[in-house]
C-alpha positions in Angstrom: 5.8 49.4 -40.0 2.4 50.4 -41.4 -0.6 48.3 -41.5 -0.5 47.7 -45.2 3.2 46.6 -44.9 2.4 44.1 -42.2 -0.4 42.9 -44.2 1.7 42.3 -47.2 4.4 40.5 -45.1 1.6 38.3 -43.6 0.1 37.7 -47.1 3.7 36.4 -48.4 4.3 34.3 -45.4 0.9 32.8 -45.8 1.7 32.1 -49.3 5.1 30.5 -48.4 3.4 28.5 -45.7 0.8 27.3 -48.0 3.3 26.3 -50.7 5.2 24.3 -47.9 2.2 22.6 -46.7 1.3 21.5 -50.3 4.7 20.3 -50.8 4.6 18.3 -47.6 1.2 16.9 -48.6 2.5 15.7 -52.0 5.4 14.1 -50.2 2.7 12.2 -47.9 0.7 11.3 -51.0 3.8 9.8 -52.6 4.6 8.0 -49.6 1.2 6.5 -49.3 1.3 5.1 -52.9 4.5 3.7 -51.9 3.0 1.9 -49.0 0.3 0.5 -51.5 2.8 -0.6 -54.1 5.1 -2.2 -51.4 2.1 -4.1 -49.8 1.0 -5.2 -53.1 4.6 -6.5 -53.8 4.8 -8.0 -50.5 1.4 -10.0 -50.8 2.1 -11.1 -54.2 5.8 -12.2 -53.4 4.4 -14.2 -50.2 1.3 -15.9 -51.5 2.0 -16.3 -55.3 5.7 -17.1 -55.1 6.1 -18.3 -51.7 9.0 -16.0 -51.2 8.4 -13.0 -48.9 10.6 -10.1 -49.1 12.8 -9.0 -46.1 12.4 -5.3 -46.5 8.6 -4.9 -47.1 7.4 -4.7 -43.7 10.2 -2.3 -42.5 9.7 -0.1 -45.5 5.9 0.3 -45.0 6.5 1.3 -41.5 9.0 4.1 -42.4 6.7 5.2 -45.2 3.6 5.3 -42.8 5.5 7.5 -40.6 6.4 9.6 -43.3 2.7 9.8 -44.4 1.8 10.9 -40.7 4.6 13.5 -40.2 4.2 15.0 -43.7 0.4 15.0 -43.7 -0.1 16.7 -40.2 0.8 20.2 -41.3 -2.2 20.2 -43.8 -4.5 18.7 -41.3 -3.4 21.5 -38.8 -3.7 24.2 -41.2 -7.2 23.2 -42.2 -8.1 22.4 -38.4 -9.3 19.0 -39.4 -7.9 17.0 -36.3 -9.7 14.1 -35.0 -11.8 15.3 -32.1 -14.6 14.0 -29.7 -17.4 15.9 -31.3 -19.7 15.7 -28.2 -17.3 18.0 -26.5 -16.1 20.2 -29.3 -19.6 21.0 -30.8 -21.1 22.1 -27.4 -18.6 25.1 -27.1 -17.8 28.1 -29.1 -14.5 28.3 -30.9 -12.6 30.4 -28.6 -14.1 28.7 -25.6 -11.7 28.0 -22.6 -12.4 24.4 -23.1 -10.4 24.5 -26.4 -7.5 26.3 -24.7 -7.5 23.8 -22.0 -7.4 20.9 -24.7 -4.5 22.7 -26.5 -2.5 22.9 -23.1 -3.2 19.2 -22.4 -2.2 18.2 -25.9 1.1 20.2 -25.7 1.9 18.4 -22.2 1.2 15.1 -23.8 3.6 16.0 -26.7 6.3 17.0 -24.4 6.1 13.9 -22.4 6.2 11.8 -25.4 9.2 13.5 -26.9 10.9 13.3 -23.5 10.3 9.5 -23.2 11.6 9.1 -26.9 14.6 11.1 -25.9 15.3 8.5 -23.0 14.8 5.7 -25.2 17.1 7.1 -27.9 19.7 8.2 -25.5 19.8 4.7 -23.6 20.1 3.0 -27.2 22.9 5.3 -28.2 24.7 4.4 -24.7 24.2 0.8 -25.5 25.3 1.2 -29.0 22.1 -0.5 -30.2 19.6 0.0 -32.9 16.0 0.7 -31.7 
């Protein structure tokens, strides 16, 4: 493969990735508007009509999960993660500190995924909803 061919493939892949990220960000925005609307409905129903909804709280929880999961690709692409600036500003971009932090974050994600898998497996064995 020549250098220009690989650049063209990378350029196309970047365009597809950017399109997917924009789509996921749009989904996150729609979910956030849904959270706002459901919360307003819930507040109105509870305080003005004295009749709270049964589905409002659960719907908001699921939509917040959608907001986070579909918003993360845009945050990752732009490198806008929340960080402790006292550490991140002291080191250059490719410093060993950042590599160590990436490894630690990966380990934490793996542990959390494993714990979630255990809870899901236990719930499935007991035939219960989590």
